[in-house]
All heavy atoms as a GROMACS GRO file, in nm:
protein
  635
    1MET      N    1   1.463   5.372  15.862
    1MET     CA    2   1.458   5.226  15.883
    1MET      C    3   1.563   5.184  15.988
    1MET      O    4   1.536   5.084  16.053
    1MET     CB    5   1.482   5.155  15.749
    1MET     CG    6   1.461   5.010  15.759
    1MET     SD    7   1.473   4.930  15.601
    1MET     CE    8   1.570   4.801  15.645
    2GLN      N    9   1.673   5.248  15.991
    2GLN     CA   10   1.780   5.208  16.084
    2GLN      C   11   1.735   5.224  16.227
    2GLN      O   12   1.789   5.153  16.317
    2GLN     CB   13   1.905   5.287  16.062
    2GLN     CG   14   1.966   5.274  15.923
    2GLN     CD   15   1.996   5.133  15.888
    2GLN    OE1   16   2.029   5.049  15.974
    2GLN    NE2   17   1.987   5.102  15.757
    3ASP      N   18   1.631   5.299  16.255
    3ASP     CA   19   1.583   5.316  16.392
    3ASP      C   20   1.482   5.202  16.433
    3ASP      O   21   1.451   5.196  16.543
    3ASP     CB   22   1.510   5.451  16.403
    3ASP     CG   23   1.607   5.565  16.393
    3ASP    OD1   24   1.730   5.547  16.415
    3ASP    OD2   25   1.559   5.674  16.360
    4ILE      N   26   1.440   5.118  16.338
    4ILE     CA   27   1.352   5.008  16.366
    4ILE      C   28   1.436   4.899  16.430
    4ILE      O   29   1.534   4.850  16.371
    4ILE     CB   30   1.279   4.961  16.238
    4ILE    CG1   31   1.195   5.072  16.178
    4ILE    CG2   32   1.193   4.837  16.276
    4ILE    CD1   33   1.142   5.034  16.042
    5PRO      N   34   1.392   4.856  16.547
    5PRO     CA   35   1.470   4.746  16.614
    5PRO      C   36   1.475   4.618  16.528
    5PRO      O   37   1.379   4.587  16.460
    5PRO     CB   38   1.396   4.723  16.742
    5PRO     CG   39   1.308   4.839  16.766
    5PRO     CD   40   1.282   4.897  16.628
    6ASP      N   41   1.588   4.544  16.530
    6ASP     CA   42   1.602   4.420  16.457
    6ASP      C   43   1.487   4.330  16.491
    6ASP      O   44   1.442   4.246  16.398
    6ASP     CB   45   1.736   4.352  16.482
    6ASP     CG   46   1.848   4.422  16.409
    6ASP    OD1   47   1.824   4.498  16.311
    6ASP    OD2   48   1.963   4.401  16.452
    7THR      N   49   1.435   4.326  16.612
    7THR     CA   50   1.324   4.236  16.649
    7THR      C   51   1.198   4.270  16.577
    7THR      O   52   1.107   4.185  16.574
    7THR     CB   53   1.301   4.241  16.801
    7THR    OG1   54   1.271   4.382  16.834
    7THR    CG2   55   1.420   4.192  16.880
    8GLU      N   56   1.189   4.388  16.515
    8GLU     CA   57   1.072   4.432  16.443
    8GLU      C   58   1.083   4.425  16.289
    8GLU      O   59   0.992   4.448  16.214
    8GLU     CB   60   1.032   4.574  16.480
    8GLU     CG   61   1.001   4.594  16.627
    8GLU     CD   62   0.876   4.518  16.668
    8GLU    OE1   63   0.780   4.514  16.596
    8GLU    OE2   64   0.883   4.463  16.784
    9ARG      N   65   1.205   4.389  16.245
    9ARG     CA   66   1.224   4.376  16.100
    9ARG      C   67   1.217   4.231  16.056
    9ARG      O   68   1.243   4.141  16.128
    9ARG     CB   69   1.369   4.423  16.064
    9ARG     CG   70   1.394   4.564  16.091
    9ARG     CD   71   1.526   4.603  16.035
    9ARG     NE   72   1.590   4.711  16.104
    9ARG     CZ   73   1.699   4.768  16.073
    9ARG    NH1   74   1.773   4.716  15.974
    9ARG    NH2   75   1.752   4.866  16.138
   10ILE      N   76   1.176   4.216  15.932
   10ILE     CA   77   1.176   4.084  15.868
   10ILE      C   78   1.260   4.091  15.749
   10ILE      O   79   1.237   4.177  15.653
   10ILE     CB   80   1.027   4.046  15.831
   10ILE    CG1   81   0.936   4.042  15.955
   10ILE    CG2   82   1.026   3.905  15.760
   10ILE    CD1   83   0.794   4.022  15.919
   11ARG      N   84   1.361   4.003  15.740
   11ARG     CA   85   1.451   4.010  15.625
   11ARG      C   86   1.450   3.870  15.557
   11ARG      O   87   1.440   3.769  15.619
   11ARG     CB   88   1.593   4.035  15.675
   11ARG     CG   89   1.607   4.176  15.734
   11ARG     CD   90   1.751   4.193  15.778
   11ARG     NE   91   1.759   4.323  15.842
   11ARG     CZ   92   1.870   4.378  15.883
   11ARG    NH1   93   1.984   4.316  15.869
   11ARG    NH2   94   1.872   4.493  15.951
   12GLY      N   95   1.461   3.880  15.421
   12GLY     CA   96   1.467   3.752  15.344
   12GLY      C   97   1.394   3.770  15.212
   12GLY      O   98   1.325   3.867  15.192
   13HIS      N   99   1.415   3.672  15.128
   13HIS     CA  100   1.344   3.667  15.002
   13HIS      C  101   1.195   3.641  15.028
   13HIS      O  102   1.166   3.559  15.116
   13HIS     CB  103   1.399   3.562  14.913
   13HIS     CG  104   1.538   3.595  14.866
   13HIS    ND1  105   1.562   3.673  14.755
   13HIS    CD2  106   1.656   3.560  14.916
   13HIS    CE1  107   1.694   3.690  14.744
   13HIS    NE2  108   1.756   3.620  14.835
   14ALA      N  109   1.110   3.712  14.965
   14ALA     CA  110   0.969   3.697  14.990
   14ALA      C  111   0.891   3.675  14.861
   14ALA      O  112   0.931   3.715  14.757
   14ALA     CB  113   0.916   3.821  15.063
   15CYS      N  114   0.768   3.612  14.879
   15CYS     CA  115   0.680   3.603  14.765
   15CYS      C  116   0.539   3.607  14.816
   15CYS      O  117   0.510   3.570  14.930
   15CYS     CB  118   0.708   3.478  14.681
   15CYS     SG  119   0.683   3.324  14.775
   16PHE      N  120   0.447   3.648  14.729
   16PHE     CA  121   0.304   3.652  14.768
   16PHE      C  122   0.249   3.509  14.761
   16PHE      O  123   0.263   3.441  14.660
   16PHE     CB  124   0.228   3.744  14.677
   16PHE     CG  125   0.236   3.891  14.718
   16PHE    CD1  126   0.332   3.968  14.664
   16PHE    CD2  127   0.149   3.942  14.808
   16PHE    CE1  128   0.345   4.104  14.695
   16PHE    CE2  129   0.156   4.083  14.844
   16PHE     CZ  130   0.256   4.156  14.784
   17VAL      N  131   0.179   3.474  14.865
   17VAL     CA  132   0.105   3.345  14.877
   17VAL      C  133  -0.031   3.371  14.814
   17VAL      O  134  -0.086   3.284  14.748
   17VAL     CB  135   0.100   3.293  15.015
   17VAL    CG1  136   0.014   3.170  15.026
   17VAL    CG2  137   0.237   3.271  15.076
   18ASN      N  138  -0.091   3.485  14.856
   18ASN     CA  139  -0.222   3.528  14.793
   18ASN      C  140  -0.229   3.679  14.808
   18ASN      O  141  -0.125   3.746  14.841
   18ASN     CB  142  -0.338   3.456  14.869
   18ASN     CG  143  -0.338   3.480  15.023
   18ASN    OD1  144  -0.315   3.593  15.065
   18ASN    ND2  145  -0.360   3.376  15.094
   19ASP      N  146  -0.346   3.737  14.790
   19ASP     CA  147  -0.353   3.885  14.789
   19ASP      C  148  -0.323   3.948  14.918
   19ASP      O  149  -0.300   4.069  14.924
   19ASP     CB  150  -0.499   3.922  14.743
   19ASP     CG  151  -0.528   3.898  14.602
   19ASP    OD1  152  -0.428   3.879  14.522
   19ASP    OD2  153  -0.645   3.905  14.562
   20HIS      N  154  -0.322   3.872  15.031
   20HIS     CA  155  -0.308   3.938  15.160
   20HIS      C  156  -0.204   3.863  15.243
   20HIS      O  157  -0.190   3.887  15.366
   20HIS     CB  158  -0.439   3.936  15.235
   20HIS     CG  159  -0.543   4.013  15.168
   20HIS    ND1  160  -0.548   4.154  15.169
   20HIS    CD2  161  -0.650   3.973  15.094
   20HIS    CE1  162  -0.650   4.187  15.100
   20HIS    NE2  163  -0.714   4.086  15.049
   21THR      N  164  -0.123   3.774  15.188
   21THR     CA  165  -0.019   3.699  15.256
   21THR      C  166   0.112   3.698  15.186
   21THR      O  167   0.114   3.668  15.064
   21THR     CB  168  -0.075   3.558  15.286
   21THR    OG1  169  -0.201   3.560  15.349
   21THR    CG2  170   0.031   3.479  15.382
   22ILE      N  171   0.221   3.716  15.257
   22ILE     CA  172   0.354   3.706  15.200
   22ILE      C  173   0.431   3.600  15.279
   22ILE      O  174   0.425   3.598  15.402
   22ILE     CB  175   0.431   3.839  15.217
   22ILE    CG1  176   0.367   3.945  15.132
   22ILE    CG2  177   0.576   3.822  15.171
   22ILE    CD1  178   0.431   4.081  15.137
   23ALA      N  179   0.500   3.512  15.215
   23ALA     CA  180   0.588   3.417  15.273
   23ALA      C  181   0.732   3.471  15.261
   23ALA      O  182   0.774   3.507  15.156
   23ALA     CB  183   0.578   3.276  15.206
   24VAL      N  184   0.801   3.478  15.375
   24VAL     CA  185   0.934   3.534  15.381
   24VAL      C  186   1.035   3.424  15.411
   24VAL      O  187   1.030   3.367  15.522
   24VAL     CB  188   0.947   3.648  15.484
   24VAL    CG1  189   1.091   3.706  15.482
   24VAL    CG2  190   0.845   3.758  15.460
   25ALA      N  191   1.124   3.395  15.318
   25ALA     CA  192   1.238   3.298  15.337
   25ALA      C  193   1.193   3.168  15.409
   25ALA      O  194   1.271   3.115  15.487
   25ALA     CB  195   1.342   3.367  15.420
   26ASP      N  196   1.080   3.116  15.374
   26ASP     CA  197   1.035   2.989  15.428
   26ASP      C  198   1.031   2.989  15.575
   26ASP      O  199   1.030   2.877  15.640
   26ASP     CB  200   1.120   2.872  15.375
   26ASP     CG  201   1.113   2.857  15.228
   26ASP    OD1  202   1.002   2.887  15.172
   26ASP    OD2  203   1.206   2.808  15.163
   27HIS      N  204   1.023   3.098  15.650
   27HIS     CA  205   1.019   3.098  15.796
   27HIS      C  206   0.913   3.188  15.849
   27HIS      O  207   0.883   3.178  15.965
   27HIS     CB  208   1.156   3.135  15.859
   27HIS     CG  209   1.206   3.270  15.822
   27HIS    ND1  210   1.147   3.385  15.864
   27HIS    CD2  211   1.313   3.310  15.745
   27HIS    CE1  212   1.216   3.494  15.817
   27HIS    NE2  213   1.316   3.445  15.744
   28THR      N  214   0.853   3.277  15.771
   28THR     CA  215   0.753   3.371  15.824
   28THR      C  216   0.645   3.388  15.725
   28THR      O  217   0.670   3.416  15.605
   28THR     CB  218   0.833   3.505  15.851
   28THR    OG1  219   0.937   3.483  15.944
   28THR    CG2  220   0.732   3.602  15.917
   29LEU      N  221   0.525   3.396  15.776
   29LEU     CA  222   0.406   3.434  15.697
   29LEU      C  223   0.358   3.566  15.751
   29LEU      O  224   0.340   3.584  15.873
   29LEU     CB  225   0.294   3.331  15.704
   29LEU     CG  226   0.316   3.204  15.629
   29LEU    CD1  227   0.198   3.112  15.650
   29LEU    CD2  228   0.332   3.222  15.480
   30VAL      N  229   0.338   3.665  15.658
   30VAL     CA  230   0.285   3.797  15.702
   30VAL      C  231   0.156   3.822  15.629
   30VAL      O  232   0.145   3.799  15.508
   30VAL     CB  233   0.385   3.907  15.658
   30VAL    CG1  234   0.335   4.044  15.697
   30VAL    CG2  235   0.527   3.886  15.720
   31THR      N  236   0.050   3.849  15.705
   31THR     CA  237  -0.082   3.876  15.645
   31THR      C  238  -0.123   4.017  15.687
   31THR      O  239  -0.087   4.068  15.786
   31THR     CB  240  -0.188   3.775  15.697
   31THR    OG1  241  -0.197   3.779  15.839
   31THR    CG2  242  -0.147   3.634  15.657
   32GLY      N  243  -0.203   4.074  15.602
   32GLY     CA  244  -0.256   4.208  15.630
   32GLY      C  245  -0.350   4.252  15.525
   32GLY      O  246  -0.360   4.197  15.418
   33LYS      N  247  -0.436   4.350  15.562
   33LYS     CA  248  -0.534   4.407  15.470
   33LYS      C  249  -0.456   4.470  15.348
   33LYS      O  250  -0.493   4.456  15.239
   33LYS     CB  251  -0.622   4.505  15.536
   33LYS     CG  252  -0.728   4.569  15.454
   33LYS     CD  253  -0.817   4.663  15.532
   33LYS     CE  254  -0.912   4.735  15.441
   33LYS     NZ  255  -0.992   4.834  15.516
   34SER      N  256  -0.354   4.549  15.384
   34SER     CA  257  -0.267   4.608  15.285
   34SER      C  258  -0.124   4.578  15.318
   34SER      O  259  -0.087   4.575  15.433
   34SER     CB  260  -0.285   4.762  15.287
   34SER     OG  261  -0.421   4.794  15.260
   35ILE      N  262  -0.036   4.560  15.217
   35ILE     CA  263   0.103   4.530  15.234
   35ILE      C  264   0.190   4.627  15.159
   35ILE      O  265   0.158   4.652  15.039
   35ILE     CB  266   0.129   4.390  15.187
   35ILE    CG1  267   0.049   4.290  15.272
   35ILE    CG2  268   0.279   4.357  15.196
   35ILE    CD1  269   0.062   4.145  15.229
   36VAL      N  270   0.279   4.694  15.227
   36VAL     CA  271   0.376   4.786  15.165
   36VAL      C  272   0.512   4.720  15.166
   36VAL      O  273   0.561   4.676  15.275
   36VAL     CB  274   0.382   4.919  15.238
   36VAL    CG1  275   0.487   5.006  15.174
   36VAL    CG2  276   0.242   4.983  15.240
   37ILE      N  277   0.581   4.705  15.058
   37ILE     CA  278   0.712   4.650  15.049
   37ILE      C  279   0.807   4.770  15.021
   37ILE      O  280   0.805   4.825  14.918
   37ILE     CB  281   0.718   4.547  14.934
   37ILE    CG1  282   0.616   4.435  14.959
   37ILE    CG2  283   0.863   4.490  14.930
   37ILE    CD1  284   0.607   4.334  14.846
   38ALA      N  285   0.894   4.798  15.123
   38ALA     CA  286   0.992   4.899  15.112
   38ALA      C  287   1.128   4.829  15.106
   38ALA      O  288   1.189   4.798  15.203
   38ALA     CB  289   0.986   4.995  15.229
   39THR      N  290   1.179   4.815  14.982
   39THR     CA  291   1.302   4.739  14.960
   39THR      C  292   1.420   4.825  14.991
   39THR      O  293   1.534   4.767  15.014
   39THR     CB  294   1.317   4.685  14.824
   39THR    OG1  295   1.316   4.799  14.731
   39THR    CG2  296   1.199   4.596  14.791
   40GLY      N  297   1.413   4.954  14.988
   40GLY     CA  298   1.531   5.039  15.014
   40GLY      C  299   1.624   5.037  14.892
   40GLY      O  300   1.607   4.956  14.803
   41SER      N  301   1.708   5.128  14.883
   41SER     CA  302   1.808   5.133  14.772
   41SER      C  303   1.926   5.220  14.810
   41SER      O  304   1.917   5.298  14.912
   41SER     CB  305   1.746   5.182  14.648
   41SER     OG  306   1.703   5.321  14.661
   42ARG      N  307   2.028   5.214  14.741
   42ARG     CA  308   2.137   5.304  14.756
   42ARG      C  309   2.202   5.329  14.619
   42ARG      O  310   2.186   5.244  14.528
   42ARG     CB  311   2.244   5.251  14.854
   42ARG     CG  312   2.309   5.119  14.816
   42ARG     CD  313   2.416   5.082  14.916
   42ARG     NE  314   2.458   4.944  14.894
   42ARG     CZ  315   2.413   4.841  14.953
   42ARG    NH1  316   2.327   4.843  15.045
   42ARG    NH2  317   2.463   4.719  14.928
   43ALA      N  318   2.270   5.438  14.607
   43ALA     CA  319   2.323   5.476  14.482
   43ALA      C  320   2.433   5.375  14.447
   43ALA      O  321   2.509   5.335  14.529
   43ALA     CB  322   2.382   5.616  14.484
   44ALA      N  323   2.435   5.341  14.321
   44ALA     CA  324   2.546   5.252  14.265
   44ALA      C  325   2.608   5.317  14.146
   44ALA      O  326   2.536   5.377  14.066
   44ALA     CB  327   2.484   5.118  14.226
   45TYR      N  328   2.736   5.311  14.131
   45TYR     CA  329   2.801   5.367  14.019
   45TYR      C  330   2.929   5.284  13.989
   45TYR      O  331   2.980   5.218  14.072
   45TYR     CB  332   2.839   5.515  14.056
   45TYR     CG  333   2.919   5.534  14.178
   45TYR    CD1  334   3.051   5.531  14.178
   45TYR    CD2  335   2.852   5.558  14.298
   45TYR    CE1  336   3.133   5.547  14.295
   45TYR    CE2  337   2.925   5.572  14.416
   45TYR     CZ  338   3.066   5.564  14.412
   45TYR     OH  339   3.135   5.583  14.527
   46PRO      N  340   2.978   5.302  13.865
   46PRO     CA  341   3.098   5.228  13.822
   46PRO      C  342   3.213   5.269  13.907
   46PRO      O  343   3.226   5.394  13.945
   46PRO     CB  344   3.115   5.264  13.673
   46PRO     CG  345   2.987   5.321  13.634
   46PRO     CD  346   2.924   5.373  13.753
   47ASP      N  347   3.311   5.188  13.932
   47ASP     CA  348   3.431   5.219  14.011
   47ASP      C  349   3.505   5.343  13.954
   47ASP      O  350   3.558   5.417  14.030
   47ASP     CB  351   3.521   5.095  14.017
   47ASP     CG  352   3.468   4.988  14.103
   47ASP    OD1  353   3.381   5.017  14.189
   47ASP    OD2  354   3.510   4.869  14.078
   48TRP      N  355   3.509   5.348  13.823
   48TRP     CA  356   3.585   5.460  13.767
   48TRP      C  357   3.533   5.594  13.800
   48TRP      O  358   3.592   5.697  13.789
   48TRP     CB  359   3.607   5.440  13.616
   48TRP     CG  360   3.483   5.436  13.534
   48TRP    CD1  361   3.413   5.324  13.499
   48TRP    CD2  362   3.414   5.547  13.471
   48TRP    NE1  363   3.302   5.360  13.423
   48TRP    CE2  364   3.306   5.496  13.403
   48TRP    CE3  365   3.434   5.688  13.470
   48TRP    CZ2  366   3.213   5.579  13.338
   48TRP    CZ3  367   3.341   5.763  13.404
   48TRP    CH2  368   3.241   5.712  13.336
   49PHE      N  369   3.404   5.607  13.845
   49PHE     CA  370   3.348   5.732  13.886
   49PHE      C  371   3.425   5.791  14.007
   49PHE      O  372   3.424   5.906  14.036
   49PHE     CB  373   3.196   5.719  13.920
   49PHE     CG  374   3.112   5.737  13.802
   49PHE    CD1  375   3.140   5.692  13.675
   49PHE    CD2  376   2.988   5.802  13.826
   49PHE    CE1  377   3.051   5.712  13.574
   49PHE    CE2  378   2.899   5.818  13.719
   49PHE     CZ  379   2.935   5.768  13.590
   50SER      N  380   3.485   5.700  14.087
   50SER     CA  381   3.559   5.742  14.207
   50SER      C  382   3.674   5.837  14.172
   50SER      O  383   3.717   5.915  14.256
   50SER     CB  384   3.618   5.615  14.280
   50SER     OG  385   3.512   5.539  14.321
   51ALA      N  386   3.715   5.833  14.048
   51ALA     CA  387   3.821   5.928  14.006
   51ALA      C  388   3.775   6.072  14.015
   51ALA      O  389   3.858   6.164  14.009
   51ALA     CB  390   3.861   5.896  13.865
   52LEU      N  391   3.646   6.097  14.021
   52LEU     CA  392   3.596   6.231  14.035
   52LEU      C  393   3.617   6.289  14.174
   52LEU      O  394   3.601   6.411  14.190
   52LEU     CB  395   3.441   6.237  14.002
   52LEU     CG  396   3.409   6.200  13.858
   52LEU    CD1  397   3.254   6.185  13.844
   52LEU    CD2  398   3.457   6.313  13.766
   53GLY      N  399   3.655   6.203  14.267
   53GLY     CA  400   3.682   6.248  14.405
   53GLY      C  401   3.562   6.316  14.468
   53GLY      O  402   3.452   6.266  14.456
   54GLU      N  403   3.586   6.432  14.527
   54GLU     CA  404   3.481   6.511  14.591
   54GLU      C  405   3.375   6.566  14.505
   54GLU      O  406   3.271   6.606  14.543
   54GLU     CB  407   3.544   6.619  14.680
   54GLU     CG  408   3.616   6.572  14.800
   54GLU     CD  409   3.677   6.682  14.882
   54GLU    OE1  410   3.638   6.794  14.862
   54GLU    OE2  411   3.758   6.655  14.968
   55ARG      N  412   3.404   6.565  14.375
   55ARG     CA  413   3.313   6.618  14.275
   55ARG      C  414   3.203   6.518  14.250
   55ARG      O  415   3.093   6.556  14.195
   55ARG     CB  416   3.380   6.652  14.146
   55ARG     CG  417   3.478   6.775  14.167
   55ARG     CD  418   3.543   6.813  14.034
   55ARG     NE  419   3.617   6.698  13.981
   55ARG     CZ  420   3.671   6.693  13.860
   55ARG    NH1  421   3.652   6.784  13.774
   55ARG    NH2  422   3.738   6.587  13.824
   56LEU      N  423   3.218   6.392  14.287
   56LEU     CA  424   3.110   6.293  14.275
   56LEU      C  425   3.017   6.309  14.385
   56LEU      O  426   3.048   6.296  14.501
   56LEU     CB  427   3.170   6.151  14.278
   56LEU     CG  428   3.063   6.035  14.276
   56LEU    CD1  429   2.986   6.040  14.150
   56LEU    CD2  430   3.134   5.902  14.298
   57ILE      N  431   2.894   6.351  14.353
   57ILE     CA  432   2.789   6.369  14.454
   57ILE      C  433   2.675   6.274  14.419
   57ILE      O  434   2.620   6.274  14.310
   57ILE     CB  435   2.740   6.517  14.446
   57ILE    CG1  436   2.853   6.608  14.478
   57ILE    CG2  437   2.628   6.534  14.547
   57ILE    CD1  438   2.828   6.756  14.449
   58LEU      N  439   2.637   6.196  14.524
   58LEU     CA  440   2.528   6.103  14.506
   58LEU      C  441   2.392   6.170  14.525
   58LEU      O  442   2.386   6.272  14.592
   58LEU     CB  443   2.543   5.982  14.601
   58LEU     CG  444   2.674   5.910  14.585
   58LEU    CD1  445   2.685   5.793  14.691
   58LEU    CD2  446   2.698   5.859  14.441
   59SER      N  447   2.287   6.120  14.470
   59SER     CA  448   2.158   6.182  14.469
   59SER      C  449   2.111   6.211  14.610
   59SER      O  450   2.039   6.310  14.632
   59SER     CB  451   2.055   6.098  14.390
   59SER     OG  452   2.042   5.970  14.451
   60ASP      N  453   2.141   6.130  14.707
   60ASP     CA  454   2.099   6.151  14.846
   60ASP      C  455   2.145   6.284  14.899
   60ASP      O  456   2.075   6.349  14.974
   60ASP     CB  457   2.140   6.041  14.938
   60ASP     CG  458   2.075   5.909  14.902
   60ASP    OD1  459   1.978   5.909  14.833
   60ASP    OD2  460   2.125   5.802  14.944
   61SER      N  461   2.259   6.322  14.862
   61SER     CA  462   2.326   6.450  14.911
   61SER      C  463   2.255   6.576  14.857
   61SER      O  464   2.253   6.682  14.923
   61SER     CB  465   2.470   6.456  14.876
   61SER     OG  466   2.536   6.345  14.932
   62VAL      N  467   2.202   6.566  14.739
   62VAL     CA  468   2.138   6.685  14.676
   62VAL      C  469   2.030   6.742  14.756
   62VAL      O  470   2.019   6.868  14.765
   62VAL     CB  471   2.085   6.644  14.530
   62VAL    CG1  472   2.009   6.758  14.470
   62VAL    CG2  473   2.204   6.603  14.445
   63PHE      N  474   1.957   6.668  14.828
   63PHE     CA  475   1.844   6.718  14.908
   63PHE      C  476   1.888   6.794  15.026
   63PHE      O  477   1.815   6.864  15.093
   63PHE     CB  478   1.755   6.600  14.947
   63PHE     CG  479   1.698   6.530  14.823
   63PHE    CD1  480   1.743   6.407  14.782
   63PHE    CD2  481   1.598   6.593  14.748
   63PHE    CE1  482   1.692   6.349  14.671
   63PHE    CE2  483   1.546   6.533  14.633
   63PHE     CZ  484   1.593   6.406  14.600
   64ASP      N  485   2.020   6.789  15.067
   64ASP     CA  486   2.070   6.862  15.176
   64ASP      C  487   2.138   6.992  15.133
   64ASP      O  488   2.185   7.068  15.221
   64ASP     CB  489   2.176   6.770  15.253
   64ASP     CG  490   2.110   6.655  15.312
   64ASP    OD1  491   1.989   6.660  15.355
   64ASP    OD2  492   2.183   6.551  15.321
   65TRP      N  493   2.149   7.024  15.005
   65TRP     CA  494   2.212   7.144  14.958
   65TRP      C  495   2.130   7.265  15.006
   65TRP      O  496   2.011   7.269  14.997
   65TRP     CB  497   2.218   7.144  14.808
   65TRP     CG  498   2.313   7.048  14.746
   65TRP    CD1  499   2.396   6.963  14.815
   65TRP    CD2  500   2.330   7.021  14.603
   65TRP    NE1  501   2.478   6.889  14.717
   65TRP    CE2  502   2.437   6.921  14.599
   65TRP    CE3  503   2.280   7.078  14.489
   65TRP    CZ2  504   2.483   6.878  14.470
   65TRP    CZ3  505   2.327   7.031  14.368
   65TRP    CH2  506   2.422   6.932  14.359
   66HIS      N  507   2.206   7.365  15.051
   66HIS     CA  508   2.148   7.495  15.093
   66HIS      C  509   2.162   7.595  14.977
   66HIS      O  510   2.084   7.691  14.963
   66HIS     CB  511   2.202   7.540  15.219
   66HIS     CG  512   2.177   7.458  15.340
   66HIS    ND1  513   2.052   7.449  15.394
   66HIS    CD2  514   2.254   7.359  15.398
   66HIS    CE1  515   2.054   7.360  15.494
   66HIS    NE2  516   2.173   7.306  15.494
   67ASP      N  517   2.276   7.587  14.910
   67ASP     CA  518   2.306   7.671  14.793
   67ASP      C  519   2.316   7.588  14.666
   67ASP      O  520   2.379   7.479  14.668
   67ASP     CB  521   2.437   7.747  14.808
   67ASP     CG  522   2.425   7.839  14.933
   67ASP    OD1  523   2.333   7.913  14.945
   67ASP    OD2  524   2.522   7.833  15.013
   68LEU      N  525   2.255   7.634  14.556
   68LEU     CA  526   2.261   7.557  14.433
   68LEU      C  527   2.378   7.598  14.350
   68LEU      O  528   2.406   7.716  14.336
   68LEU     CB  529   2.131   7.569  14.359
   68LEU     CG  530   2.006   7.519  14.429
   68LEU    CD1  531   1.880   7.551  14.343
   68LEU    CD2  532   2.015   7.373  14.456
   69PRO      N  533   2.448   7.504  14.281
   69PRO     CA  534   2.554   7.536  14.192
   69PRO      C  535   2.496   7.596  14.063
   69PRO      O  536   2.380   7.580  14.032
   69PRO     CB  537   2.627   7.406  14.166
   69PRO     CG  538   2.524   7.305  14.190
   69PRO     CD  539   2.430   7.362  14.301
   70LYS      N  540   2.584   7.666  13.987
   70LYS     CA  541   2.540   7.722  13.857
   70LYS      C  542   2.504   7.612  13.763
   70LYS      O  543   2.416   7.624  13.679
   70LYS     CB  544   2.649   7.809  13.798
   70LYS     CG  545   2.667   7.938  13.864
   70LYS     CD  546   2.771   8.026  13.790
   70LYS     CE  547   2.774   8.162  13.853
   70LYS     NZ  548   2.876   8.246  13.783
   71ALA      N  549   2.574   7.494  13.767
   71ALA     CA  550   2.547   7.384  13.676
   71ALA      C  551   2.582   7.256  13.753
   71ALA      O  552   2.662   7.252  13.845
   71ALA     CB  553   2.627   7.394  13.557
   72VAL      N  554   2.509   7.147  13.717
   72VAL     CA  555   2.531   7.016  13.768
   72VAL      C  556   2.502   6.915  13.664
   72VAL      O  557   2.407   6.932  13.588
   72VAL     CB  558   2.449   6.993  13.896
   72VAL    CG1  559   2.302   6.995  13.872
   72VAL    CG2  560   2.493   6.867  13.967
   73ALA      N  561   2.580   6.811  13.649
   73ALA     CA  562   2.547   6.700  13.558
   73ALA      C  563   2.485   6.591  13.634
   73ALA      O  564   2.534   6.547  13.741
   73ALA     CB  565   2.678   6.652  13.493
   74VAL      N  566   2.370   6.538  13.582
   74VAL     CA  567   2.306   6.430  13.650
   74VAL      C  568   2.312   6.308  13.553
   74VAL      O  569   2.275   6.320  13.438
   74VAL     CB  570   2.153   6.469  13.669
   74VAL    CG1  571   2.077   6.352  13.726
   74VAL    CG2  572   2.144   6.589  13.759
   75MET      N  573   2.366   6.199  13.606
   75MET     CA  574   2.385   6.074  13.528
   75MET      C  575   2.310   5.963  13.597
   75MET      O  576   2.312   5.957  13.723
   75MET     CB  577   2.530   6.047  13.508
   75MET     CG  578   2.601   6.163  13.446
   75MET     SD  579   2.779   6.141  13.454
   75MET     CE  580   2.799   5.998  13.349
   76GLY      N  581   2.257   5.877  13.521
   76GLY     CA  582   2.206   5.756  13.583
   76GLY      C  583   2.061   5.720  13.540
   76GLY      O  584   1.990   5.813  13.497
   77PRO      N  585   2.025   5.593  13.538
   77PRO     CA  586   1.897   5.556  13.498
   77PRO      C  587   1.793   5.552  13.603
   77PRO      O  588   1.677   5.522  13.579
   77PRO     CB  589   1.920   5.409  13.449
   77PRO     CG  590   2.027   5.362  13.538
   77PRO     CD  591   2.114   5.481  13.567
   78GLY      N  592   1.824   5.586  13.722
   78GLY     CA  593   1.729   5.587  13.839
   78GLY      C  594   1.628   5.696  13.830
   78GLY      O  595   1.627   5.774  13.736
   79ILE      N  596   1.550   5.713  13.934
   79ILE     CA  597   1.445   5.809  13.941
   79ILE      C  598   1.503   5.952  13.932
   79ILE      O  599   1.445   6.038  13.871
   79ILE     CB  600   1.356   5.794  14.067
   79ILE    CG1  601   1.233   5.879  14.061
   79ILE    CG2  602   1.443   5.821  14.194
   79ILE    CD1  603   1.132   5.831  13.962
   80ILE      N  604   1.617   5.975  13.990
   80ILE     CA  605   1.677   6.110  13.981
   80ILE      C  606   1.732   6.137  13.843
   80ILE      O  607   1.714   6.241  13.785
   80ILE     CB  608   1.794   6.121  14.085
   80ILE    CG1  609   1.740   6.104  14.226
   80ILE    CG2  610   1.865   6.261  14.072
   80ILE    CD1  611   1.637   6.204  14.276
   81GLY      N  612   1.801   6.042  13.788
   81GLY     CA  613   1.859   6.054  13.647
   81GLY      C  614   1.749   6.074  13.543
   81GLY      O  615   1.779   6.137  13.440
   82TRP      N  616   1.632   6.022  13.556
   82TRP     CA  617   1.528   6.040  13.457
   82TRP      C  618   1.439   6.162  13.486
   82TRP      O  619   1.351   6.187  13.407
   82TRP     CB  620   1.441   5.912  13.454
   82TRP     CG  621   1.509   5.804  13.394
   82TRP    CD1  622   1.564   5.697  13.453
   82TRP    CD2  623   1.533   5.780  13.256
   82TRP    NE1  624   1.623   5.608  13.368
   82TRP    CE2  625   1.606   5.655  13.244
   82TRP    CE3  626   1.506   5.852  13.138
   82TRP    CZ2  627   1.648   5.606  13.123
   82TRP    CZ3  628   1.542   5.797  13.021
   82TRP    CH2  629   1.617   5.684  13.008
   83SER      N  630   1.461   6.234  13.588
   83SER     CA  631   1.380   6.350  13.622
   83SER      C  632   1.393   6.460  13.524
   83SER      O  633   1.501   6.482  13.467
   83SER     CB  634   1.415   6.401  13.763
   83SER     OG  635   1.385   6.306  13.859
   0.00000   0.00000   0.00000
């Protein structure tokens, strides 16, 4: 998403006007046969987790691992935590 030029992005609170139209922040109407909403996300954790230092590994990093550890603890209510 970071590679998409700002001129091509639409940001703001949005709501569906009908099955094929979205109103974005009272300034833009988007219409289409199909609409995909990609809100994005990032890992969030309590501040006290920072005490783990380098041992704190966020889910995004796991997919870059080349060697797997013998054990790993997975915490969190997100899609990775519930897997």
